[in-house]
C-alpha positions in Angstrom: 0.0 0.0 0.0 3.0 2.3 0.1 2.7 3.3 -3.5 -1.0 3.9 -3.1 -0.3 6.6 -0.5 0.8 8.8 -3.5 -2.8 8.9 -4.5 -3.9 11.5 -2.1 -5.2 14.9 -2.8 -6.4 18.0 -1.0 -9.8 19.2 -2.1 -10.7 22.9 -1.5 -14.0 23.7 0.1 -15.5 25.1 -3.1 -15.7 21.8 -4.8 -14.9 19.1 -2.3 -18.1 17.4 -1.1 -20.7 19.5 -2.9 -19.4 18.6 -6.4 -18.9 14.9 -5.6 -22.4 14.8 -4.1 -24.1 16.2 -7.2 -22.0 13.9 -9.4 -23.1 10.8 -7.5 -26.7 11.9 -7.4 -26.7 12.0 -11.2 -26.4 15.7 -12.0 -23.5 18.1 -12.7 -23.2 21.8 -12.2 -20.9 22.2 -15.2 -22.4 22.8 -18.5 -19.1 21.9 -20.0 -15.6 20.9 -18.9 -13.1 23.5 -19.8 -9.4 22.5 -19.8 -6.9 25.4 -20.0 -3.4 24.6 -21.3 -0.1 26.5 -21.1 0.0 29.9 -22.8 1.5 30.3 -26.3 2.4 33.6 -28.0 -1.2 34.2 -29.1 -3.1 33.1 -26.0 -4.2 30.1 -24.1 -5.2 26.9 -25.8 -8.2 25.1 -24.3 -10.4 22.1 -24.9 -14.1 21.8 -24.2 -15.7 18.4 -23.3 -19.4 17.7 -22.8 -21.3 14.8 -21.2 -23.5 12.3 -23.1 -26.9 13.9 -24.1 -25.8 17.2 -22.7 -27.1 20.4 -24.3 -23.7 21.8 -23.7 -22.5 19.8 -26.7 -24.5 22.2 -28.9 -21.7 24.8 -28.3 -19.8 23.0 -31.0 -16.5 24.0 -29.5 -13.9 21.2 -29.1 -10.6 22.9 -29.4 -9.6 26.4 -30.1 -7.0 29.1 -29.2 -8.4 31.3 -26.5 -7.1 34.9 -26.8 -9.5 36.9 -24.6 -11.9 36.4 -21.7 -14.7 38.8 -20.6 -16.4 39.1 -17.2 -13.5 37.8 -15.1 -9.8 38.5 -14.7 -7.3 37.4 -17.3 -6.1 33.9 -17.0 -2.6 35.3 -16.8 -3.4 37.0 -13.5 -5.4 34.2 -11.9 -3.6 31.4 -10.2 -4.4 27.7 -11.1 -6.3 27.2 -7.8 -8.3 30.3 -8.3 -9.3 29.2 -11.8 -10.8 26.0 -10.4 -12.7 28.0 -7.7 -14.1 30.4 -10.3 -15.5 27.6 -12.4 -17.1 25.9 -9.4 -19.1 29.0 -8.5 -22.9 29.2 -8.3 -25.2 28.1 -11.1 -25.6 31.7 -12.3 -21.9 31.8 -13.2 -21.3 32.8 -16.8 -18.1 33.4 -18.7 -17.6 34.6 -22.2 -14.5 33.5 -24.1 -13.4 35.0 -27.4 -11.8 32.2 -29.5 -9.9 31.9 -32.7 -9.4 28.9 -35.0 -7.2 28.5 -38.0 -9.0 29.9 -41.1 -11.2 32.3 -39.1 -10.8 36.0 -40.0 -12.4 37.3 -36.7 -12.8 36.2 -33.1 -15.9 34.3 -32.1 -17.5 34.8 -28.7 -18.9 31.8 -26.8 -20.7 32.1 -23.5 -20.6 29.3 -21.0 -23.2 29.0 -18.3 -23.0 26.7 -15.3 -26.3 24.8 -14.8 -27.7 21.9 -12.9 -28.4 19.4 -15.7 -29.5 15.8 -14.9 -27.5 13.1 -16.6 -29.1 9.8 -17.8 -26.7 7.0 -17.1 -28.6 4.2 -18.8 -29.6 3.7 -22.4 -31.2 0.5 -23.8 -32.6 -0.6 -27.1 -33.0 -3.7 -29.4 -30.4 -4.1 -32.1 -32.6 -6.8 -33.7 -35.4 -9.0 -32.5 -34.5 -10.5 -29.1 -30.9 -9.1 -29.0 -30.7 -6.0 -26.8 -28.0 -3.4 -26.2 -27.6 -1.5 -23.0 -25.1 1.2 -22.2 -24.2 2.5 -18.7 -22.2 5.7 -18.9 -21.4 5.9 -15.2 -22.8 4.5 -11.9 -25.1 7.0 -10.1 -27.4 6.6 -7.2 -30.3 5.6 -9.5 -28.4 3.6 -12.1 -29.6 0.1 -11.0 -33.3 1.2 -10.8 -33.0 2.8 -14.3 -31.3 -0.3 -15.7 -34.0 -2.7 -14.4 -36.7 -0.4 -15.7 -35.2 -0.4 -19.1 -34.9 -4.2 -19.2 -38.5 -4.5 -18.2 -39.5 -2.1 -21.0 -37.6 -4.2 -23.5 -39.0 -7.5 -22.3 -42.5 -6.1 -22.9 -41.6 -5.6 -26.5 -39.8 -8.9 -27.1 -38.4 -11.8 -25.2 -34.7 -11.2 -24.4 -32.4 -13.8 -26.2 -29.2 -12.0 -25.3 -27.8 -8.7 -24.0 -24.8 -6.6 -24.8 -23.8 -4.4 -21.8 -21.6 -1.5 -23.0 -19.3 -0.2 -20.3 -16.8 1.5 -22.6 -15.6 4.9 -21.5 -17.5 4.4 -18.2 -15.3 6.1 -15.5 -17.0 4.4 -12.6 -19.1 5.9 -9.8 -20.8 4.5 -6.8 -19.5 1.1 -5.6 -22.9 -0.1 -4.3 -24.5 0.6 -7.7 -21.8 -1.5 -9.5 -22.4 -4.3 -7.0 -26.2 -4.1 -7.6 -25.7 -4.2 -11.4 -23.5 -7.3 -11.2 -26.0 -8.9 -8.7 -28.7 -8.8 -11.5 -26.8 -11.4 -13.4 -25.4 -13.5 -10.5 -27.1 -15.9 -8.1 -24.3 -16.3 -5.6 -20.7 -15.8 -4.8 -18.4 -12.8 -4.3 -18.8 -9.8 -6.6 -15.8 -7.8 -5.3 -13.8 -7.5 -2.1 -11.4 -4.9 -0.7 -8.2 -5.3 1.2 -6.5 -2.5 3.1 -4.0 -1.9 5.9 -6.6 -2.1 8.7 -9.2 -4.8 9.4 -12.1 -2.3 9.0 -10.9 -1.7 5.4 -11.5 -5.3 4.4 -15.0 -5.8 3.0 -16.6 -8.5 0.9 -19.6 -7.8 -1.4 -21.6 -10.9 -2.4 -24.5 -11.7 -4.8 -27.9 -12.5 -3.5 -30.5 -14.9 -5.0 -33.5 -12.7 -5.4 -35.3 -15.0 -7.8 -35.0 -12.6 -10.7 -31.8 -13.7 -12.3 -31.3 -13.3 -16.0 -30.4 -16.5 -17.8 -29.9 -15.2 -21.3 -26.3 -14.9 -22.9 -24.4 -11.8 -21.9 -21.5 -9.9 -23.6 -19.8 -7.0 -21.9 -17.9 -4.3 -23.9 -15.0 -2.6 -22.2 -12.0 -0.4 -23.3 -9.2 1.6 -21.8 -11.8 4.2 -20.6 -13.6 1.6 -18.5 -12.5 2.3 -14.9 -13.3 1.6 -11.2 -16.9 0.5 -10.8 -17.1 -0.5 -14.4 -14.1 -2.8 -13.9 -15.7 -4.3 -10.8 -18.8 -5.3 -12.9 -16.7 -6.7 -15.8 -14.3 -8.5 -13.4 -17.1 -10.1 -11.4 -19.1 -11.3 -14.5 -15.9 -12.6 -16.0 -14.7 -14.4 -12.9 -18.1 -16.2 -12.6 -18.1 -17.0 -16.3 -21.4 -15.3 -16.6 -20.4 -13.0 -19.4 -17.9 -12.8 -22.3 -15.8 -9.7 -22.0 -15.0 -8.0 -25.4 -12.8 -5.0 -26.2 -9.5 -3.8 -24.9 -7.8 -3.9 -21.5 -9.5 -1.6 -19.0 -8.0 1.5 -17.2 -6.9 -0.2 -14.0 -8.4 2.0 -11.3 -8.7 -0.5 -8.5 -8.0 1.6 -5.4 -10.5 2.6 -2.7 -10.5 6.3 -1.9 -11.8 7.8 1.3 -12.6 11.5 1.8 -11.6 12.8 5.2 -13.5 16.0 6.1 -11.4 18.9 7.3 -12.6 21.7 9.7 -12.8 24.4 7.1 -15.2 22.3 4.9 -12.5 21.0 2.6 -11.5 17.4 2.4 -8.5 15.1 2.0 -9.0 12.3 -0.4 -6.7 9.3 0.5 -6.3 5.8 -1.0 -7.1 3.3 1.8 -7.5 -0.1 0.1 -7.6 -2.0 -3.1 -10.3 -3.8 -5.1 -10.0 -7.5 -6.0 -12.1 -9.6 -8.3 -13.7 -12.9 -7.1 -10.8 -14.9 -8.5 -8.3 -12.8 -6.4 -7.0 -10.5 -9.2 -6.1 -7.0 -8.3 -7.6 -4.4 -10.6 -5.1 -1.6 -9.6 -2.8 -0.7 -12.5 -3.6 -4.1 -14.2 -7.2 -3.6 -15.3 -9.4 -6.3 -16.7 -8.1 -8.2 -19.7 -11.0 -9.1 -22.1 -11.7 -12.7 -23.1 -11.8 -11.5 -26.7 -9.3 -8.6 -27.2 -10.1 -6.4 -30.2 -9.2 -2.8 -30.7 -11.7 -0.3 -32.1 -11.2 0.0 -35.9 -13.7 1.5 -38.2 -15.0 -1.2 -40.6 -15.8 -0.1 -44.1 -17.5 -2.5 -46.6 -14.9 -3.8 -49.0 -15.2 -2.8 -52.6 -16.3 -5.6 -54.9 -13.4 -6.8 -57.1 -13.6 -7.4 -60.8 -13.3 -11.2 -60.2 -16.3 -11.1 -57.8 -18.3 -9.0 -60.3 -17.7 -11.7 -63.0 -18.8 -14.6 -60.8 -21.9 -16.2 -62.2 -24.7 -17.2 -59.9 -27.9 -19.2 -60.6 -30.0 -16.0 -60.9 -27.7 -14.8 -63.7 -28.4 -17.8 -65.9 -31.0 -17.6 -68.7 -34.3 -19.4 -68.0 -33.3 -20.0 -64.4 -36.0 -21.4 -62.1 -37.2 -18.4 -60.1 -37.2 -18.6 -56.3 -40.0 -17.9 -53.9 -39.6 -14.3 -52.7 -40.2 -13.8 -49.0 -43.0 -11.5 -47.9 -41.7 -7.9 -47.7 -41.4 -6.3 -44.4 -40.1 -2.8 -44.9 -39.9 -2.2 -41.1 -37.6 -5.1 -40.6 -35.5 -4.2 -43.7 -35.0 -0.7 -42.4 -34.0 -2.0 -39.0 -31.5 -4.4 -40.6 -30.0 -1.6 -42.7 -29.7 0.7 -39.7 -28.0 -2.1 -37.7 -25.6 -2.9 -40.5 -24.7 0.7 -40.8 -24.0 0.9 -37.1 -21.9 -2.2 -37.0 -19.8 -1.0 -39.9 -18.6 1.9 -37.7 -18.0 -0.2 -34.5 -16.2 -3.4 -34.9 -16.2 -4.1 -31.2 -20.0 -4.0 -31.2 -20.1 -6.2 -34.3 -17.9 -8.8 -32.6 -20.1 -8.7 -29.5 -23.3 -9.0 -31.6 -21.9 -12.0 -33.5 -20.8 -13.7 -30.3 -24.3 -13.1 -28.8 -26.1 -14.6 -31.8 -23.7 -17.6 -31.8 -24.4 -18.3 -28.1 -28.1 -18.1 -28.7 -27.9 -20.6 -31.5 -25.7 -22.9 -29.4 -28.1 -22.9 -26.4 -31.1 -23.3 -28.7 -29.5 -26.4 -30.3 -28.9 -27.9 -26.8 -32.5 -27.4 -25.8 -33.7 -29.0 -29.0 -31.3 -32.0 -28.7 -33.1 -35.3 -27.6 
């Protein structure tokens, strides 16, 4: 645990507990995340990030060269700590930044306003009949409830034959919510345990049999952006062989952090323990290695070669016997086209989908066997 002690940080009063509380409850006070970099000759370069489904993304400002600010002091005269304090002010806080990009003749002003915007952490839909896709962006206080509600909605539409759980770029969140999500798919056994220097830092979280377990095939998508609570879910499902993990090795954030309140309202965040998977693997700095490792590469349909174009099929022959055309279902055709277009741009999702369909066929053949 010696090296872990380096992971400690003082959090000023302005954004210590209040900011963390709002984040865990599923809402953020930032309309955007603004990262300021070192000054250059013409000004300060900065990058703007937005959360999923956030109206802040409408600002259409990813990276630019900031040359002037209005309404507050110049960045040059405000220390780094003060910059953070300014941006964590009340919800009425506004700042206008004049930016310049290559190719622009004039500066463009963009105003940022800090607001309380709820963030939906769960999204779920059918990719095709019976095969569902669910994405969890982070683990908030209501994530498990939202996830179960989404599954119930899908099961009303169609019986679930398989599920892809997407935890890519999920930075984590509340431990208890991660445990609850894993518990949906497990009947018994350890989900995760922590081990620290002191006895009171050693905890074991186990699955409970609540009679509502899901028995359909499960594939979990992860990548290098999957961290902390997301790694706990993936590690537990992998250790119990309940799911096939697909993607790239995860971030490796397997340390337990405790916030110690200070008298002035600030806090000291310290690393006090480590997370371990049910099969005794430490997540810290190692991450979760997928069962099927595949990097994200954009898949484009291959162009048909001249040889392929010249290949003759039955339908090309004169006086061929016509086949029976299936009944047209424009709705299904549109859904299939939309799915194919989506899979062309996400080879990790394509791999997960193919695995899911293969597992469904395998289990179906076992049920039909005498």
